[in-house]
C-alpha positions as CSV (number, residue, x, y, z in Angstrom):
1,X,112.6,20.9,92.0
2,X,115.5,23.0,90.7
3,X,114.1,26.4,90.0
4,X,116.8,27.2,87.5
5,X,116.0,24.3,85.1
6,X,112.2,24.9,85.6
7,X,112.5,28.5,84.5
8,X,114.8,28.1,81.5
9,X,113.4,29.6,78.3
10,X,112.6,27.3,75.4
11,X,115.0,27.3,72.5
12,X,114.1,28.7,69.1
13,X,113.9,25.1,67.8
14,X,111.5,24.1,70.5
15,X,109.3,27.2,69.9
16,X,109.3,26.5,66.1
17,X,108.2,22.9,66.8
18,X,105.4,24.1,69.1
19,X,104.2,26.6,66.4
20,X,104.2,24.0,63.7
21,X,102.2,21.6,65.8
22,X,99.7,24.3,66.8
23,X,99.3,25.2,63.1
24,X,98.7,21.6,62.1
25,X,96.1,21.2,64.9
26,X,94.4,24.4,63.8
27,X,94.4,23.2,60.1
28,X,92.9,19.8,61.1
29,X,90.2,21.5,63.2
30,X,89.2,23.8,60.3
31,X,89.2,21.0,57.8
32,X,86.8,19.0,60.1
33,X,84.7,22.1,60.7
34,X,84.2,22.8,56.9
35,X,83.6,19.1,56.3
36,X,80.8,19.1,58.9
37,X,79.3,22.3,57.5
38,X,79.5,21.0,54.0
39,X,77.8,17.7,55.0
40,X,75.1,19.6,57.0
41,X,74.0,21.6,54.0
42,X,74.6,19.1,51.1
43,X,72.5,16.2,52.5
44,X,69.3,17.7,53.9
45,X,67.8,14.3,54.8
46,X,70.7,13.2,57.0
47,X,72.1,15.0,60.0
48,X,75.8,15.5,59.8
49,X,78.3,14.3,62.3
50,X,78.6,16.8,65.2
51,X,74.9,17.5,65.6
52,X,74.4,20.0,62.7
53,X,71.3,19.6,60.7
54,X,70.4,21.1,57.3
55,X,68.5,24.4,57.2
56,X,65.0,24.0,55.8
């Protein structure tokens, strides 16, 4: 493996794309988390997806 090409830094465009993808993944995770929490506490008779159950 060529060490020079392996160690080249990422361009600003590549870094920006990585940041945008990470932000999108984080937003999707948080949306799912809040959806599961909302489901857990709004329907006490049914357990929510992800194993959460309503507080009694």
